[in-house]
N, C-alpha and C positions, 0 to 999 in steps of 0.2 A: 270563055268567060264563065259559063254555067258550070263547067267542070271544076274550075278554081273555086267557085262559090260553094259547091257541094263538099269539096275537100276541106275548105276552111270551116264550114259548119260542123262536119264530122270531127275535125281536130279540136275545135272549141268545145263541142259537147263532150268529147272524151276527157278533156282537161277538167271540166266541171262536174263530171259524173260522180255521184256518190258511190262508194264501194258498198256492197251489200254486207250484211252481217256475216261474220266468218265463224259463228258458233251457233250451237243449239242449246236451248235450256230444257233440261229433262222434265218429264212429268212427275218423276219421283221426288218426294219431299223428305228432307232430313230435319229432325230436331237436334240441335246441338246445345248442350247445357254445359256451362263452365262452372266448376266448383272449386272453391278455396277451402282447404282443410286446415283445421287448427293443428299446431305442432303435436306430433306423437299420437295422432288419432287415425292414421292411415289404416292400420290393420283392423281396428275395431269398426271403423266406418265401412270398409270394404266387406267385412264379414256380415255386417248387418244389411248392407246394400244387396248382398247376394240373396238374403232371405226375403227381402221385400221387392225391390225394383227388378232385380234379375229374375226372380221367380215370376213376377208379373209378365215381364218381357218374353220369357220362354212360353208361357201360356198364350200370350197374344200372338206370338209367331206360329204356334201350333194351330191357332184358330184363324190364321190368315189375315190378322189385323196389322201385323208388323212383318216386314220382310227380313230385317236383320237388326241387330243391336250390338254396340261395342262400348267398352269402357277403356279409355286411354289415360295412362298416368304419366305426368310430366317427369322427365329425367332431371331437368335442371329447375328445381323449385325455388321460387323467389317469394318472399313475404309480400302478400297482397295480390300476387298473380294467381292464376288458376293452377290447381294441382291435378284435377281430373276433368276429362271430357266425357260426357255421356252422349252417344250418338245413336239415334234410332232412325231407320229407313222405313218409310211408308210408300205404298204404291203411288199414291197421289193425294191431293188435298181432299178429295171426296171421302177419305177415311175419317175425316174430322166432321163431316156433315152431321147435323143433328136431325135425323129422321127415324121413323119407326124401325126400318130395317137395320140401320147402323146401330141404333140404341140397343136393339135386341142382341146383336152380335157382341157389343161391348159389355152389356150386362151379363151375358152368358160367360164371357171370358173372365170378368171380374169374379163371378161366382165360382168358377173353376179354380182361379188363383187362390181364393179364400179356403179351398179345400186343403191346400198345402200349409198356408199360414192364415189363421183366423183374422178377422177384422180387428178384434181386440188385441191380439198379439202384434199385428202389424202397426197398430196405433201406438202400442207401448214401445216398440222399436223406434218408430219414426219420431216419437216425442223426444228422443235423445239427439236427433240429428242437428237441431239448431246449436247445440253446445259444441258440436264437432266440425261443422262446416257452414259456409256461406255460399249460397247460389249467387254467382256474380252476374250471369246472363243466360238467357235462353232465346235461341233464334230458330226460325223456320228457314231452311235453305234449299236451294235446288242446285244440281250439278250442271256445270257448263262443259260441253264437249265441243271441240273445234271441228269444223267441216274441212275435210281434206281436199 
């Protein structure tokens, strides 16, 4: 009788046992920005983005603030949908912490980026951006990997 009770309890507990998570969430953080471009502004916007955003990202990567960055262009563009994705990978959320050490790193990186393109020139370029694009969304994301 005891044996039957033990088997019944094990069977019942197996039926109601919750499966554990089958994935891990990375510590790495991505910013993903979706951009809708106005018609016929692709070349101009991308050339100006290279002088501003890409220049900054290259400096940030050299300074260890950014791990990598990418720009993706949609092949099948639809009016009102995004045309570009700007993706930046950071080691973790701590890269965004406002503290003396981080602030010093970011300030140094921005100063270095301004050596290539002055603040005045950058502002002049980015002032034209609202006429060429709309930022649809920006999200912080983490990668999911499945446990084997």
